[in-house]
VOMARLUM-961470 format. One record per residue (C-alpha): x negated, y negated, z; residue in one letter. Coordinates in steps of 0.1 Angstrom, whole numbers, plus 2048, in hexadecimal, padded with zeros to 3 digits. Layout:
residues N
X;Y;Z;A
...
//
This chain:
residues 320
800;800;800;X
7F4;7DD;7F8;X
7F3;7BF;80E;X
7EE;79C;7FF;X
7E1;783;81B;X
7E7;765;806;X
7DD;74C;81E;X
7C2;762;82E;X
7C0;778;84C;X
7A6;781;865;X
78C;79B;85F;X
798;7AE;87E;X
7BB;7AF;86E;X
7AD;7BA;84D;X
799;7D7;85E;X
7B7;7E2;871;X
7CC;7E5;851;X
7B1;7F5;83C;X
7AC;80F;858;X
7D0;817;856;X
7CF;81C;831;X
7D9;7FC;822;X
7C8;7EA;806;X
7C4;7C4;80F;X
7C1;7A9;7F6;X
7B6;786;802;X
7B7;775;7E0;X
7C6;753;7E4;X
7E1;753;7C9;X
7F1;730;7BE;X
815;72C;7C8;X
820;72A;7A4;X
80E;74A;79B;X
817;75E;7BB;X
837;76F;7AD;X
825;77C;78E;X
807;788;7A4;X
81D;79B;7BC;X
831;7AB;79F;X
810;7B5;78D;X
7FF;7C4;7AA;X
81E;7D3;7BB;X
817;7C2;7DD;X
828;7D2;7FA;X
820;7B8;815;X
81C;792;810;X
80A;780;82D;X
80B;75B;82E;X
804;73E;846;X
812;71C;840;X
806;715;81D;X
818;72F;809;X
83E;72E;805;X
853;74C;802;X
875;742;7F3;X
893;755;7E6;X
886;754;7C3;X
867;766;7CC;X
879;77F;7E2;X
891;788;7C6;X
875;78B;7AB;X
85F;7A1;7C1;X
871;7C1;7C9;X
850;7D3;7D4;X
84F;7BE;7F3;X
857;7CE;814;X
849;7B6;82D;X
843;791;82F;X
82C;786;84B;X
825;763;858;X
805;760;86A;X
812;747;885;X
831;73B;896;X
848;727;880;X
857;738;861;X
866;719;84F;X
853;721;830;X
864;743;82C;X
889;749;824;X
88C;761;842;X
8B0;767;843;X
8B3;76F;81D;X
894;785;81F;X
8A3;799;83B;X
8C5;79C;828;X
8B1;7AB;80B;X
8A3;7C5;821;X
880;7B7;827;X
870;7B6;849;X
863;793;852;X
849;792;86E;X
835;776;87F;X
81F;772;89C;X
82F;75A;8B5;X
817;75D;8D2;X
7F6;762;8C2;X
7ED;73D;8BD;X
7FD;72E;8DC;X
7DF;728;8EF;X
7CC;718;8D1;X
7E8;700;8CA;X
7E9;6F6;8EE;X
7C5;6EF;8F0;X
7C6;6DA;8D1;X
7E1;6C5;8E2;X
7CA;6BF;8FE;X
7AE;6B7;8E8;X
7C1;69C;8D9;X
7CF;690;8FC;X
7AB;68E;90A;X
79E;67C;8EA;X
7BC;664;8EC;X
7B9;658;90F;X
794;652;90A;X
797;643;8E6;X
780;65E;8D9;X
793;661;8B8;X
789;63C;8B3;X
767;63C;8C2;X
75D;659;8AC;X
765;643;88E;X
754;625;89A;X
734;631;8AC;X
724;63E;88C;X
72A;61E;87B;X
724;604;897;X
715;617;8B3;X
6F3;608;8AE;X
6FC;5E5;8A8;X
71C;5E0;8BF;X
716;5FA;8DA;X
720;5E2;8F7;X
73F;5D5;8E4;X
74A;5F8;8DD;X
745;603;902;X
75A;5E6;90D;X
776;5ED;8F3;X
778;612;8FF;X
774;60A;924;X
79B;60B;92C;X
79F;631;92C;X
7B8;646;940;X
7B8;666;953;X
7D0;681;94C;X
7D1;68D;971;X
7F0;681;981;X
802;677;961;X
822;686;954;X
822;69C;935;X
843;6A2;924;X
845;6C1;90F;X
861;6C4;8F4;X
865;6E8;8EC;X
85E;700;908;X
857;720;8F6;X
835;733;8F6;X
821;715;8EA;X
832;6FB;901;X
82C;712;91E;X
807;715;916;X
805;6F0;915;X
816;6EE;937;X
7FB;705;946;X
7DE;6EF;93A;X
7F1;6D0;945;X
7F7;6DE;968;X
7D2;6E9;96A;X
7C8;6C4;962;X
7DD;6B8;97F;X
7FA;6A9;969;X
81E;6A9;970;X
832;6BD;956;X
857;6B8;94B;X
865;6CC;92E;X
883;6CD;917;X
891;6E9;902;X
8B4;6F0;8F5;X
8B1;715;8FC;X
89D;717;91B;X
8AB;70C;93D;X
88D;715;952;X
86C;728;94F;X
852;736;966;X
82E;729;95E;X
813;73F;96D;X
7F0;732;971;X
7D5;74E;972;X
7B6;748;987;X
795;75B;98F;X
797;77D;99F;X
7BC;784;997;X
7C9;766;9AA;X
7E8;754;99B;X
802;73A;9A1;X
824;739;992;X
839;719;98F;X
85C;715;982;X
863;6F8;96A;X
888;6EF;962;X
88E;6DE;940;X
8A2;6BD;93B;X
8B0;6AB;91E;X
898;699;905;X
8AB;678;90F;X
89D;67D;932;X
87B;68A;92B;X
871;66D;915;X
878;654;930;X
861;663;949;X
845;670;935;X
822;65F;931;X
81A;678;915;X
832;68C;8FF;X
829;6AB;8EA;X
83F;6BD;8D3;X
841;6E3;8CE;X
860;6E9;8B9;X
867;6FA;896;X
86F;6E6;878;X
88E;6CF;87C;X
8A8;6BE;865;X
8A5;69E;879;X
88B;68C;88C;X
889;695;8B2;X
875;675;8B7;X
87F;657;8A5;X
883;632;8AA;X
89C;634;8C5;X
88A;64E;8D9;X
869;63C;8D8;X
87A;61B;8E3;X
884;62F;902;X
862;63C;90B;X
84B;62D;924;X
835;610;917;X
814;61D;90E;X
81F;640;90B;X
810;658;8F0;X
81D;674;8DB;X
80C;694;8CD;X
81B;6A8;8B2;X
80B;6CB;8AC;X
82C;6DB;8A2;X
83B;6D3;87F;X
83C;6B4;869;X
85D;6A2;86A;X
865;6A5;88E;X
857;681;893;X
861;663;87E;X
83E;659;873;X
849;635;868;X
858;62F;88A;X
839;63E;89B;X
822;626;887;X
838;608;891;X
836;611;8B5;X
810;615;8B3;X
80D;5F3;8A2;X
822;5E1;8BB;X
812;5F1;8D9;X
831;604;8E5;X
81A;624;8E2;X
7F6;626;8ED;X
7ED;640;8D3;X
7FA;65E;8C1;X
7ED;680;8B4;X
7F7;693;896;X
7ED;6B6;88A;X
80C;6B8;874;X
81A;69F;85C;X
83B;695;84A;X
829;696;828;X
813;6B3;82E;X
7FC;6BD;81D;X
7F9;699;810;X
7FF;684;82F;X
808;660;82A;X
7E9;649;826;X
7F9;631;840;X
7F7;64D;859;X
7D5;658;851;X
7C7;634;854;X
7D7;62B;874;X
7BD;624;88E;X
7D2;62E;8AB;X
7D9;652;89E;X
7C4;66F;8A7;X
7C7;688;88A;X
7C0;6AB;880;X
7CA;6C0;862;X
7E3;6D9;86F;X
7C9;6EE;882;X
7DD;6F7;8A1;X
7D8;71D;89C;X
7B5;719;88B;X
79F;729;8A5;X
78C;74B;8A0;X
79F;759;8BE;X
7C1;751;8B2;X
7BA;75D;88E;X
7AE;77E;89C;X
7CC;781;8B1;X
7E2;779;894;X
7D1;791;87C;X
7D4;7AD;895;X
7F8;7A7;89E;X
802;7A5;879;X
7EF;7C6;872;X
800;7D8;890;X
821;7CD;883;X
81A;7D8;85F;X
80B;7FA;869;X
829;800;882;X
842;7F9;865;X
831;80A;847;X
816;823;855;X
808;82C;835;X
7ED;842;845;X
808;85A;850;X
81B;85B;82F;X
//
């Protein structure tokens, strides 16, 4: 049986699949050529990340497909319901990248409160000639300890974010339409642990009390954070989006940064991805990364192995 990992898969995942008798193809096939490639090579399993789209037309045109796998959490680039109606198994790896995304959130948070996103731009250019001026301009940093972090979306990633926040001495509030309360367990050396219970509240309350807000929700039809929500936030608050483009109104966000309502913001995902708006890319109060939340060696290993296990459990070619 043939597996096409069109957006790549970890070597550990490849080795697990090959050991089970699968042929793994890692050729990157352009979207417009994908249907023809699957037909020609009679691909049984198509693995994608966020780049490749698997829509109804492709599903209908490729009867050899038995499994569609998404290396990651969200599956908005796959017509999941339709695929399942057609008898295909659709799999993903909802927990494999949670820690990596959570750590990226805090990379942006720590960089934001200490202006690292801006100083890293200016030090190479002016560090030698304007060292004292730059030191003064970045002298008004803040600590995270004691501040309140609002987490919108309290699934696996949101809870990993909460763990780091609590470890940093932050106060945590959360909002989730489907989760009323959740236990957060902090693990320490020698088997010691502490479990705390966090109850969720409406977004309308969360935004009023948070010093920083981070979003961890699937793709949405409408903005979760728009002009009205930003106006209700604390002056000097900050927003981090490592979820999906389109959950924040980027125009409203830029205006709030320009007028000082927000102190900074961080984006790992964008409304116009993979071609973010130039005005977003050029804004000096934005900390930016190119959708790399799950892009760590550890997360990719977990993703590859988890996908491999699910594929092997479903098809088991070595036993056929």
